[in-house]
Wavefront OBJ file of the C-alpha trace (Angstrom):
o trace
v 33.326 11.117 72.328
v 36.174 11.158 70.025
v 37.464 14.295 68.171
v 37.611 14.548 64.479
v 40.339 15.935 62.347
v 39.238 18.047 59.370
v 40.519 17.200 55.968
v 40.497 19.387 52.860
v 37.670 18.752 50.518
v 39.813 18.724 47.250
v 42.120 16.422 49.019
v 39.402 13.924 49.838
v 37.818 14.123 46.640
v 41.023 13.124 44.854
v 41.860 10.385 47.438
v 38.272 8.873 47.295
v 38.403 8.949 43.232
v 41.902 7.055 43.263
v 40.780 4.598 45.651
v 37.558 3.888 43.359
v 39.806 3.714 40.454
v 41.962 1.377 42.009
v 38.708 -0.970 42.442
v 37.845 -0.795 38.862
v 35.228 1.784 38.847
v 35.281 3.903 35.690
v 36.508 7.347 35.889
v 33.052 9.111 35.010
v 31.376 6.707 37.571
v 34.028 7.634 40.183
v 32.957 11.181 39.907
v 29.386 10.334 40.844
v 30.047 7.928 43.642
v 32.787 10.565 45.280
v 30.353 13.491 44.915
v 27.289 11.379 46.584
v 29.789 10.437 49.506
v 31.190 13.941 50.066
v 27.577 15.346 49.695
v 26.491 13.481 52.861
v 29.281 14.999 54.733
v 28.782 18.345 53.442
v 25.344 18.056 54.801
v 26.558 16.948 58.265
v 25.370 13.372 57.608
v 28.527 11.839 58.753
v 26.930 8.405 59.060
v 26.505 8.048 55.247
v 29.642 9.949 54.169
v 33.391 8.770 54.434
v 32.206 6.680 57.538
v 31.044 4.223 54.838
v 33.527 4.477 52.369
v 35.504 1.334 53.080
v 32.888 -1.079 54.780
v 30.008 -0.482 52.459
v 31.767 0.331 49.123
v 35.450 -0.621 48.973
v 35.017 -3.937 50.823
v 31.939 -5.052 48.982
v 33.601 -4.618 45.591
v 36.723 -6.365 46.684
v 34.568 -9.198 48.235
v 32.830 -9.775 44.703
v 29.420 -8.961 45.945
v 29.055 -5.499 44.180
v 30.318 -4.730 40.466
v 32.596 -1.814 40.046
v 31.528 -1.400 36.441
v 27.777 -0.695 36.318
v 25.573 -2.194 33.554
v 22.416 -0.138 33.531
v 20.020 -2.045 31.928
v 16.524 -0.674 30.785
v 14.108 -3.588 31.002
v 11.120 -1.747 29.909
v 10.174 1.970 29.114
v 7.295 4.086 28.299
v 7.398 7.928 27.672
v 6.822 8.500 31.467
v 8.280 5.583 33.140
v 10.990 2.954 33.125
v 12.161 -0.217 34.900
v 15.890 -0.699 35.210
v 18.109 -3.371 36.299
v 21.335 -2.244 37.952
v 22.913 -5.785 37.750
v 24.587 -5.287 41.172
v 26.489 -2.162 40.033
v 27.433 0.858 42.014
v 24.192 2.126 43.523
v 25.090 5.742 43.290
v 25.644 5.495 39.455
v 22.402 3.515 38.993
v 20.438 6.061 41.094
v 21.937 8.994 39.318
v 21.019 7.773 35.763
v 17.606 6.847 36.946
v 16.866 10.250 38.309
v 18.422 11.838 35.490
v 16.010 9.716 33.263
v 13.044 10.656 35.341
v 13.932 14.380 35.049
v 14.066 14.168 31.281
v 10.899 12.270 31.024
v 9.131 14.751 33.294
v 10.125 17.615 31.134
v 8.175 15.946 28.255
v 5.311 14.341 30.313
v 4.912 16.506 33.311
v 5.798 13.739 35.660
v 7.639 10.583 35.517
v 8.886 7.541 37.374
v 11.669 5.200 37.106
v 11.978 1.845 39.307
v 15.211 -0.007 39.907
v 15.949 -3.586 40.817
v 19.174 -5.364 41.457
v 21.168 -2.338 42.827
v 23.237 -1.678 45.823
v 23.533 1.022 48.635
v 23.011 4.438 46.833
v 24.014 6.665 49.835
v 21.832 9.620 50.902
v 18.619 9.697 49.228
v 18.418 13.345 49.380
v 21.309 13.709 46.771
v 18.903 12.420 44.018
v 15.815 14.519 45.310
v 18.242 17.319 45.007
v 18.950 16.490 41.421
v 15.478 17.005 40.558
v 15.228 20.237 42.440
v 18.335 21.755 40.558
v 16.394 20.956 37.467
v 13.466 23.069 38.847
v 11.394 19.998 39.731
v 9.942 18.143 42.703
v 12.091 14.945 43.377
v 10.758 11.988 45.267
v 12.880 8.876 45.887
v 12.844 5.836 48.267
v 14.823 2.551 48.634
v 14.601 -0.679 50.455
v 17.438 -1.908 52.500
v 18.813 -4.777 54.682
v 16.052 -5.820 57.101
v 16.452 -3.693 60.179
v 12.749 -2.755 61.390
v 10.334 -4.913 63.218
v 6.696 -4.676 62.279
v 4.471 -3.064 65.059
v 4.048 -5.882 67.744
v 6.762 -7.697 66.408
v 10.478 -8.379 67.360
v 11.894 -9.810 64.174
v 13.745 -7.522 61.745
v 11.755 -7.728 58.370
v 11.896 -4.355 56.727
v 14.830 -2.112 55.895
v 15.100 1.471 57.265
v 13.423 2.465 53.952
v 13.847 6.081 53.498
v 10.998 8.281 51.760
v 12.695 11.484 50.506
v 11.122 14.365 49.077
v 12.836 17.527 47.658
v 11.036 20.774 46.383
v 12.429 24.201 45.135
v 11.843 27.384 46.889
v 12.680 30.836 46.542
v 15.111 30.740 49.486
v 18.830 29.911 49.571
v 18.196 26.468 50.280
v 15.291 23.862 48.949
v 12.944 21.810 51.106
v 14.651 18.346 51.334
v 13.065 15.928 53.730
v 15.437 12.964 53.848
v 14.887 10.427 56.599
v 14.391 6.806 57.476
v 11.157 5.301 58.359
v 12.753 3.974 61.390
v 13.624 5.727 64.697
v 17.299 5.666 63.570
v 19.289 4.108 60.672
v 22.116 1.659 60.615
v 24.573 4.153 59.550
v 23.917 6.161 62.604
v 24.511 2.929 64.775
v 27.778 2.427 62.778
v 28.770 5.905 63.735
v 28.034 5.275 67.499
v 29.909 1.977 67.337
v 33.004 3.310 65.758
v 33.198 6.284 68.379
v 32.541 3.924 71.264
v 29.121 5.404 71.971
v 26.121 3.632 73.383
v 22.895 3.751 71.463
v 20.169 5.831 73.176
v 17.539 3.312 74.754
v 14.179 2.945 72.889
v 15.924 2.675 69.295
v 16.562 -1.111 69.100
v 14.929 -4.292 70.561
v 16.255 -7.737 71.070
v 14.334 -11.099 70.185
v 12.918 -10.816 73.716
v 11.393 -7.225 73.238
v 14.061 -5.708 75.628
v 15.844 -2.634 74.689
v 19.516 -2.708 73.318
v 22.062 -0.168 73.882
v 25.311 -1.568 72.902
v 25.986 -0.188 69.455
v 28.592 -2.629 68.400
v 26.613 -5.669 69.752
v 23.488 -4.239 68.112
v 25.174 -4.383 64.654
v 25.947 -7.898 65.050
v 22.609 -8.695 66.200
v 21.048 -6.966 63.381
v 23.031 -9.103 60.849
v 22.173 -12.248 62.704
v 18.397 -11.336 62.628
v 18.209 -11.274 66.448
v 17.677 -7.353 66.967
v 15.455 -4.967 65.213
v 14.975 -1.270 65.051
v 11.780 0.424 66.243
v 9.723 1.951 63.242
v 9.506 5.878 63.152
v 7.167 6.585 66.248
v 8.717 3.957 68.372
v 7.254 0.519 69.630
v 3.401 -0.015 69.463
v 0.718 2.262 68.526
v 0.800 4.800 71.515
v 3.296 7.252 69.785
v 2.483 6.293 66.261
v 4.902 3.487 65.676
v 2.331 1.966 63.436
v 2.501 4.760 61.135
v 6.287 4.425 60.604
v 5.764 0.788 60.081
v 3.194 1.609 57.415
v 5.453 4.163 55.544
v 8.373 1.543 55.565
v 5.898 -0.995 54.035
v 4.858 1.244 51.623
v 8.423 2.044 50.480
v 9.235 -1.723 50.458
v 6.372 -2.267 47.978
v 7.405 0.506 45.694
v 10.932 -0.871 45.718
v 9.903 -4.558 45.112
v 6.515 -4.783 43.224
v 6.888 -2.442 40.354
v 10.109 -3.733 39.261
v 9.860 -7.323 40.312
v 12.780 -6.883 42.937
v 13.735 -8.656 45.741
v 12.156 -7.838 49.189
v 12.119 -8.231 53.024
v 14.593 -10.885 54.308
v 15.695 -11.740 50.746
v 17.956 -8.670 51.241
v 19.872 -9.928 54.153
v 22.982 -10.443 51.899
v 23.819 -13.675 53.385
v 23.500 -16.918 51.491
v 22.492 -20.422 52.640
v 25.898 -21.330 53.875
v 26.323 -18.106 55.441
v 28.443 -16.542 52.775
v 28.133 -12.838 51.666
v 25.857 -12.573 48.579
v 24.671 -9.338 46.615
v 22.089 -7.412 48.522
v 19.914 -6.558 45.330
v 18.198 -3.496 46.523
v 15.305 -1.742 44.773
v 14.837 2.031 44.381
v 12.232 4.442 42.797
v 12.594 8.006 41.568
v 9.928 10.288 40.607
v 10.185 13.818 38.916
v 7.288 16.389 38.980
v 7.700 19.511 36.804
v 5.719 22.423 38.372
v 5.432 24.064 34.815
v 2.903 21.379 34.266
v 0.621 22.872 37.006
v 0.920 26.584 37.992
v 4.461 27.163 37.083
v 7.890 27.031 38.596
v 8.220 30.727 39.938
v 4.738 30.584 41.429
v 5.603 27.206 43.108
v 8.852 28.521 44.513
v 7.195 31.610 45.817
v 4.378 29.769 47.571
v 6.719 27.120 49.027
v 8.853 29.884 50.354
v 5.967 31.607 51.990
v 4.836 28.518 53.656
v 8.245 27.582 54.930
v 9.034 31.085 56.307
v 5.702 31.100 58.015
v 6.655 27.842 59.724
v 9.814 29.179 61.041
v 8.429 32.481 62.256
v 5.712 30.610 64.260
v 5.786 30.837 68.114
v 8.621 28.657 69.390
v 8.976 26.763 72.728
v 10.447 28.984 75.443
v 13.477 26.686 75.836
v 14.228 26.688 71.973
v 16.268 29.301 70.128
v 14.657 28.802 66.738
v 12.423 26.602 64.575
v 13.766 24.957 61.440
v 12.355 23.527 58.183
v 13.714 20.263 56.405
v 16.861 21.167 54.453
v 17.889 24.004 56.553
v 20.286 22.463 59.155
v 21.967 20.716 56.142
v 22.598 23.828 54.403
v 23.878 25.547 57.527
v 26.148 22.544 58.029
v 27.843 23.252 54.657
v 28.259 26.915 55.603
v 30.070 25.713 58.613
v 32.209 23.015 56.941
v 33.014 24.369 53.394
v 36.112 26.088 54.888
v 37.036 23.487 57.433
v 36.967 20.404 55.380
v 35.708 16.750 56.019
v 35.482 15.735 59.636
v 37.232 12.376 59.865
v 36.905 10.527 63.118
v 39.725 7.964 64.443
v 38.107 4.748 63.182
v 37.815 6.316 59.696
v 41.202 7.554 59.707
v 42.554 3.912 60.147
v 40.343 2.704 57.154
v 41.561 5.563 54.955
v 45.155 4.650 55.674
v 44.423 1.046 55.218
v 42.806 1.483 51.770
v 45.626 4.002 50.743
v 48.416 1.355 51.782
v 46.421 -1.450 49.987
v 46.350 0.337 46.802
v 49.728 1.958 47.032
v 48.370 5.494 46.675
v 50.540 8.590 47.352
v 48.690 10.499 49.805
v 49.803 11.997 53.276
v 46.702 12.886 55.617
v 46.867 15.632 58.157
v 46.077 13.103 61.147
v 49.209 11.095 60.370
l 1 2 3 4 5 6 7 8 9 10 11 12 13 14 15 16 17 18 19 20 21 22 23 24 25 26 27 28 29 30 31 32 33 34 35 36 37 38 39 40 41 42 43 44 45 46 47 48 49 50 51 52 53 54 55 56 57 58 59 60 61 62 63 64 65 66 67 68 69 70 71 72 73 74 75 76 77 78 79 80 81 82 83 84 85 86 87 88 89 90 91 92 93 94 95 96 97 98 99 100 101 102 103 104 105 106 107 108 109 110 111 112 113 114 115 116 117 118 119 120 121 122 123 124 125 126 127 128 129 130 131 132 133 134 135 136 137 138 139 140 141 142 143 144 145 146 147 148 149 150 151 152 153 154 155 156 157 158 159 160 161 162 163 164 165 166 167 168 169 170 171 172 173 174 175 176 177 178 179 180 181 182 183 184 185 186 187 188 189 190 191 192 193 194 195 196 197 198 199 200 201 202 203 204 205 206 207 208 209 210 211 212 213 214 215 216 217 218 219 220 221 222 223 224 225 226 227 228 229 230 231 232 233 234 235 236 237 238 239 240 241 242 243 244 245 246 247 248 249 250 251 252 253 254 255 256 257 258 259 260 261 262 263 264 265 266 267 268 269 270 271 272 273 274 275 276 277 278 279 280 281 282 283 284 285 286 287 288 289 290 291 292 293 294 295 296 297 298 299 300 301 302 303 304 305 306 307 308 309 310 311 312 313 314 315 316 317 318 319 320 321 322 323 324 325 326 327 328 329 330 331 332 333 334 335 336 337 338 339 340 341 342 343 344 345 346 347 348 349 350 351 352 353 354 355 356 357 358 359 360 361 362 363 364 365 366 367 368
């Protein structure tokens, strides 16, 4: 496995912002997009950070399938709900403004929900759940995605990796943040494997004949062609609960398509009838719940902390050093990385240099 070079956080923030500005993204929106990308790397989720900067964002803007200027259109609104059309703008901006709206509405109504359509990839879902947490609320979000998951007993990629993410405030140094796909792995992780020349572990992906695939680069091609599929959370079949992951993925798909009359399933392939790239038109939903509308924020945080501490203090397996709760490893990752910088692998290094040269930006990276 290749080694990474660490690049300072402030340096990367400035470079990424200048790159997006060069693509036509407005300055205020750049701040949001860059913060979401770097937050992924801060949390140790390299698959969704700078690893996706060029192929998922820069390349899509330049190819014309994603708008650099986001037109955030409120289609329908009530005191506690809203439907938003993102008009294929920047997914991070659409998501940020949607959760911001949900939080504001929840302050007045106790709980609120915003559903979006015609959006684009919004990065790590945990970022938006954390927005609600920072406002003293429970945050819930989900998004559909390009088809990757096969239904239980099927081999065709029909559903996206469709994360269902929940964030809750606690009385600890870090919140509870459950941010995970409803598949056994996600495309971003496969992209990460492919960039580093690593095989995918067996059991994650199947071909159209039902046999396992492990060549990560080939898997990405086959997923795009529709001839490979990820197993749902729990794995194939029902023996280990794969039907439950399939059910959760379907529930997210319904919430991301039905409330807002959005696109769904194989409509999200991002490929036109002639094989050309077209906007993917993703759907999202954002919920905010105010504990003050129930028994109060302080009591909620105290009780949540008690539960999490009890879980971590429970008897561990003899071969394990400790028990974690959701969000803890990401917090520990930031403590480790905050003084080191952003880990940048060889493949991403080449992409950063390519973008720099393409836009004529005046940056010298430490890996040159």
